[in-house]
C-alpha positions as CSV (number, residue, x, y, z in Angstrom):
1,M,40.3,33.7,-35.1
2,Y,39.9,35.3,-31.7
3,S,42.3,37.7,-29.9
4,E,44.9,36.5,-27.4
5,H,42.5,37.4,-24.6
6,V,40.1,34.5,-25.6
7,H,41.1,31.2,-24.1
8,I,39.2,28.1,-25.2
9,M,39.7,25.0,-23.2
10,D,41.2,22.0,-25.2
11,H,41.2,19.5,-22.3
12,P,39.5,16.2,-22.9
13,L,38.0,16.1,-19.4
14,V,36.3,19.4,-20.0
15,A,35.0,18.3,-23.4
16,H,33.7,15.0,-22.0
17,K,31.9,16.7,-19.1
18,L,30.4,19.4,-21.3
19,S,28.9,16.6,-23.5
20,I,27.2,15.2,-20.4
21,L,25.8,18.6,-19.6
22,R,24.4,19.0,-23.1
23,D,22.4,15.7,-22.8
24,K,18.8,16.7,-22.0
25,N,18.5,13.4,-20.0
26,T,21.2,14.4,-17.5
27,S,19.6,14.7,-14.0
28,T,19.6,17.9,-12.0
29,K,21.9,16.3,-9.4
30,D,24.5,15.2,-12.0
31,F,24.2,18.5,-13.9
32,R,24.9,20.5,-10.8
33,E,27.9,18.4,-9.8
34,I,29.4,18.4,-13.3
35,V,29.1,22.2,-13.6
36,S,31.0,22.5,-10.4
37,E,33.7,20.0,-11.6
38,I,34.2,21.9,-14.9
39,G,34.4,25.1,-12.9
40,M,37.2,23.6,-10.9
41,L,39.1,22.4,-14.0
42,M,38.7,25.8,-15.7
43,T,39.8,27.7,-12.6
44,Y,43.1,25.8,-12.8
45,E,43.6,27.4,-16.2
46,A,42.2,30.8,-15.4
47,T,44.6,31.2,-12.4
48,R,47.7,30.3,-14.5
49,S,48.9,33.9,-14.5
50,L,48.7,34.4,-10.7
51,P,52.1,35.9,-9.6
52,L,54.5,33.9,-7.4
53,T,57.1,34.8,-4.9
54,T,59.3,32.6,-2.7
55,R,59.6,31.7,0.9
56,E,62.0,29.5,3.0
57,I,60.7,26.3,4.6
58,E,62.3,23.3,6.1
59,T,61.4,19.9,4.4
60,P,62.0,16.6,6.2
61,I,65.4,16.6,4.4
62,C,66.7,20.2,4.5
63,K,65.9,23.9,4.2
64,A,64.6,25.0,0.8
65,T,63.4,28.1,-1.0
66,V,60.0,27.3,-2.5
67,P,57.4,29.1,-4.7
68,T,54.3,30.5,-3.1
69,L,51.5,32.8,-4.2
70,D,52.4,36.4,-4.0
71,G,49.6,37.2,-1.7
72,K,47.4,39.0,-4.3
73,K,43.8,39.1,-3.3
74,F,41.2,37.2,-5.3
75,A,37.5,37.3,-5.6
76,V,35.0,35.2,-7.6
77,V,31.8,37.1,-8.7
78,P,28.9,34.9,-10.0
79,I,26.2,36.5,-12.1
80,L,23.0,35.4,-10.3
81,R,21.5,33.0,-10.4
82,A,23.2,30.5,-12.8
83,G,26.7,31.7,-11.9
84,L,26.3,30.3,-8.4
85,G,26.7,26.8,-9.9
86,L,30.4,27.5,-10.7
87,V,31.4,29.1,-7.4
88,D,32.0,25.9,-5.4
89,G,34.4,24.6,-8.1
90,V,36.4,27.9,-8.0
91,L,36.5,27.8,-4.2
92,R,37.9,24.3,-4.2
93,I,40.9,25.6,-6.1
94,V,41.2,29.0,-4.4
95,P,39.6,28.4,-0.9
96,S,40.7,31.8,0.4
97,A,38.8,33.7,-2.3
98,R,36.1,36.2,-1.4
99,V,32.7,36.0,-3.1
100,G,30.8,38.9,-4.5
101,H,27.4,38.7,-6.1
102,I,25.7,40.5,-9.0
103,G,22.0,40.0,-9.7
104,L,20.8,41.1,-13.1
105,Y,17.5,41.0,-15.0
106,R,16.6,42.1,-18.5
107,N,14.3,45.1,-19.0
108,E,11.7,43.8,-21.4
109,E,11.3,47.1,-23.2
110,T,14.9,48.2,-23.6
111,L,16.3,44.6,-23.4
112,E,19.2,46.0,-21.4
113,P,20.4,44.4,-18.2
114,V,19.3,46.0,-14.9
115,K,21.1,45.4,-11.6
116,Y,18.8,44.4,-8.8
117,F,21.4,43.1,-6.3
118,C,25.1,43.7,-5.8
119,K,27.2,42.8,-2.7
120,M,31.0,42.9,-2.9
121,P,33.9,42.5,-0.5
122,K,34.9,45.9,0.9
123,D,38.4,45.8,-0.7
124,V,37.1,44.5,-4.0
125,A,39.0,47.2,-6.0
126,D,42.2,45.7,-4.8
127,R,41.4,42.1,-5.8
128,D,41.8,40.1,-9.0
129,I,38.2,39.4,-10.2
130,L,36.9,36.2,-11.8
131,I,33.3,36.8,-13.0
132,V,31.5,33.4,-13.6
133,D,28.4,32.6,-15.6
134,P,27.7,29.3,-17.4
135,M,26.5,30.8,-20.7
136,L,27.8,33.7,-22.8
137,A,25.0,34.2,-25.3
138,T,24.4,37.7,-26.4
139,G,26.9,38.9,-23.9
140,G,24.6,41.5,-22.4
141,S,24.8,40.4,-18.8
142,A,28.5,39.7,-18.8
143,D,29.2,43.1,-20.5
144,A,27.1,44.8,-17.8
145,A,28.8,42.8,-15.0
146,I,32.3,43.7,-16.2
147,G,31.2,47.4,-16.4
148,F,29.9,47.3,-12.8
149,M,33.2,45.8,-11.6
150,K,35.2,48.5,-13.4
151,D,32.9,51.1,-11.7
152,Y,34.2,49.6,-8.4
153,G,37.7,50.3,-9.5
154,C,38.7,46.7,-10.3
155,K,41.6,46.6,-12.8
156,N,42.3,42.9,-13.3
157,I,39.1,41.2,-14.5
158,K,38.6,37.8,-16.0
159,L,35.3,36.2,-17.3
160,M,34.8,32.4,-17.1
161,V,31.9,30.6,-18.9
162,L,31.1,27.0,-19.8
163,L,29.7,27.8,-23.3
164,A,30.0,30.9,-25.5
165,A,28.4,32.0,-28.7
166,P,30.5,33.9,-31.2
167,E,28.1,36.9,-30.8
168,G,28.8,37.0,-27.1
169,I,32.6,36.7,-27.6
170,E,32.6,39.5,-30.1
171,R,30.6,41.8,-27.8
172,I,32.9,41.3,-24.8
173,M,36.1,41.7,-26.9
174,K,34.8,44.8,-28.5
175,N,33.6,46.5,-25.3
176,H,36.3,45.1,-22.9
177,P,39.4,44.3,-24.8
178,D,41.4,44.3,-21.6
179,V,39.4,41.3,-20.1
180,D,40.6,37.7,-20.5
181,L,37.7,35.3,-21.4
182,Y,37.9,31.6,-20.6
183,C,35.4,29.3,-22.4
184,G,34.8,25.6,-22.0
185,A,33.7,25.6,-25.7
186,V,32.5,27.9,-28.4
187,D,29.2,26.9,-30.0
188,D,27.8,27.7,-33.4
189,H,25.3,30.5,-33.1
190,L,22.3,32.0,-31.3
191,N,18.8,31.0,-32.3
192,E,15.9,33.4,-32.6
193,H,15.2,33.2,-28.9
194,G,18.8,34.0,-27.9
195,Y,19.7,30.5,-26.9
196,I,23.1,29.1,-27.7
197,V,23.0,26.3,-30.4
198,P,23.6,23.4,-29.8
199,G,24.1,24.6,-26.2
200,L,22.6,22.9,-23.2
201,G,19.4,24.8,-22.6
202,D,18.7,27.1,-19.7
203,A,21.7,26.6,-17.3
204,G,19.9,28.1,-14.3
205,D,16.8,25.9,-14.7
206,R,19.0,22.8,-15.1
207,I,21.3,23.6,-12.1
208,F,18.4,24.4,-9.7
209,G,15.7,22.0,-11.1
210,T,13.2,24.8,-11.8
211,K,12.0,23.7,-15.2
């Protein structure tokens, strides 16, 4: 159905934890913690293609040549503000990663994303990039964020979201066919207000308790 660049999680733990997030009665504390937990589980899958090299060590038994990461630089880039909820989970898997931030808001007249904040590591162009945002609805924010990272010269970009709508997936694959997309689940459609159905509501409000 989707291209080889779309990776939909099929892990029972991810499915179970997403079900808890969908429940409107889940508390802010539990919601925030579970978003981070899913972020950690999904990062495990999103980093599967990281290159390896070898080095020699001495175990308690003997010398051995063992696999180790090839030293490629890695950065996680949350789309503010909801994307912040996924950063801790990513850093628990890749603690040496740098963190960049992109802040976007939607122009009410043009409906296009406008960048209001952007702070990146100095060597971001040399890093593998993982953009994170809980929801991929229309795809406008993610599309813009990927474009901004390409403007920085980034070549290897991945996008990781908890939930995606088919409309958002289609937009990202059309505009950025070179980007790998990791989804916790793909929902049915967008409603007239642009919310994912059945979805989980406004992820930012539920993460930060602002509703």
